[in-house]
N, C-alpha and C positions, 0 to 999 in steps of 0.2 A: 182748195188751194187759192189763196188770195194774198195780194200784197197789202199789209196794213198801212194805214196812215200813221206817221210818227210825229209827235208834237213835243219836242224837248222843252222842259220847264226851266225858264231862266231863274227860278228861285234858287237853283243850284249853281248858277253861273258865278263868275268872279265880278262882284259889283264894282270893283275898282277898275275893271277892264270890260265893262259891259258892251261897249261898242265893238270891241274886238270879238267878243263871244257871239254877238248878234251877226257880225259879218261872217264868222265861221259857220253859223247856221244857214246863212244865205247861200253859201257855197256847198252845203251838204245836201243829202237826200231828204232832209226833213220836209214835211208837208206844211206844218203850222209851227208857230212859236207860241208856247203856252205861258201865260202870265198869271201868276197867283196873287190876287189882291186880298190882303188880310187887314182887318180893322181893329184887332185887339178886343173886340166885343163878341162877335159871333164865334171867333176862334181866339185862343189866348195870345197868339203872336201878332205882330205887326210887320208887314213886309214893305210894300211901297204903294204909291197911288197914281193919280192921273198924270202928274208931270213926268214920272219915269216911263209910264206907258207912251206918252208923247215922244219922249226921247228915243225909246226903242223903235217906235214907228218911223222916225226920221231916217233910221239906218236899215230897217228891215225890208226885205223884198218878199218875204213870206207872210201869209195872213196871220194876224194876231188873234189867238184864241184866249180870251180873257175870262178867268174863273173868279167870280166875285164871292169871296168868303166874308160877306159883310151883312149887317142888318140893313133893312130898308133899301134894298138895291135900286128900287124904282127912283130914288132921289139922284142916282149917279149914272145910270146906264146911258143917258144921252151924252154926258160928258165923256164917258169912255168910248162911245161911238165916234165922237169928234176927235178923240185922242188916237183913233186908228183901229179900234176893235172891229174885226170881221165877224167874230162869233163871241157872244156873251152868254155865260152860264150863271144863272142865279140859283141859290140853294132852296130846295123844296122846303127845308125847315125854317127858312127866313121869310117865306112868302105865304101868308095866310090867304091871300087872294091870287093864287098862282096863275089862273087863267088870265087875269088882268095883266099880270107881269109879262106873260107870253105875248099878249096883244100889243103891249108897249114895245117889246123887242121887234115884233114883226113890223110895226109902224115905223120903227127906226131903220128897217131894211138891213138888219143883221141876222145871222143865224141865231135862232132862239134855243138856248141850252138850259137844261135843268140838271143841277148837281145834287146827288143824294148821299147822305152819310152811311157808313157801314151798318148802323142799326136800323135804318129806315126801310120799311118794306116797299118793294117796287109797285105793289098793287095800287097804291095811291096815285100813280101816274096814268092809270088806264083811261080815265075820262078826259085827259088832255093829250094823250100820246100823239094824236094826229096834228097837234099844234106845236109839237116839240121836234126841232131839227136834230138835236143832240142830247143824249143823256150821259152825263159824266158820273160814272159809278166810282165813288171813293173806295179804294181798296186799302186805305189806311184812314185813321182818324184825321180830319183836316186840321191844319195849323202849323205843321212842321214837316220839313223834308227829311229824307233818309230813314223813314220808318219801315218796319217789317210788313210785308204783304200779308193781308188777311185771307186765309185759304178759302173761306166760305164764299169769296167773290165769284168763283167759278159757277157755283150753283145759281147765284144771283144773275149772272150774265145769261145763263141758259134760260132762266125764267123770264127775263126781260126780252130776250130775242123771241121767245114763244109769244109773249104779249104783242110785240110789234107785228109779227106775222098774223096773229089772230085778228088784230085791229086794222090790218091793211095799211100800216104806217110805213114811212120811209126813213124813220129815225135812225141815226147812227149811234152806236154805243162806244163811249170813250172810257178808258180805264185810267185812273189817276192814283198812283201811290205804290211804290215798291215794285214797279215793273222792271224786269230784267230778262236776260237770255234764258233763265230757268223756267219762267212762267209765261213768256210771251206767246209761245205756240199754243199752249193749253187755253189761254184766253181767246186767241183767234178761233180755235176749234169750237169753243163754247159760244161764239157769236160776236166777239168784239170787233170793232172796225178801226178804232183810233187808240194808239198807245201813247200815253204821256210818260216821259222818262226824264227825271231830273238828275239825281246823283249818279245813276247808272251811266248816263252820257257824260256829264261834265267832270266826274271824278275818274273817268277812264283815261288810259294813256293816249288814246287816239279817238277823241269824240266823233270826228267825222266818220271814221270806220265803224264805230259802234252804232251810229245811226244807220249806216248802210247795212250792217249785219241785222239790225232789227227789221229793216224794210224787207229783207230777204227771208226772214225766219218762217213765214207762213207758206213759203213756196216749196 
């Protein structure tokens, strides 16, 4: 029995009323604000970049959880730290020198996150798991919001939790993609700590209540 952390993704917010939506999150039970950065290279879509992150930070009272779906993230992480990021996740698949990327994030004094795609085995994280503060498990293919949850994610969460315990790490597990009331409890039971929810929150009739409901779902 545990309360999950909830990180609503502003990719699903109303971009024409972004300040309003950020202020709604400030007044909600959300723990973090999740920001998806897409470059049109690593993923086929383009979302937004450093200026929008800065703008969100000006109004946010919750920590910014920045998910970089970009190539060569080492070129931009310092700028995102300056833009307000408290946690930065780089993609395993975009980092041939992942240990160096993690060192860079620790030097910047942000939470060091690694995101992995649905097809990527988690075993490749074992040698760096003690250097990782957060693993963002993609439960959809990255690049677009509103996708269907991939059922094999539960097995992957259990395997990752087992690895974390075996290696004596304190890494948090974040689930990103298709999270809703139907799968949240099973994800928590499997070992997840942080639930990213975009469309499920922002397309609901009462986003604040939806966030509160997600927070209580593991209890």
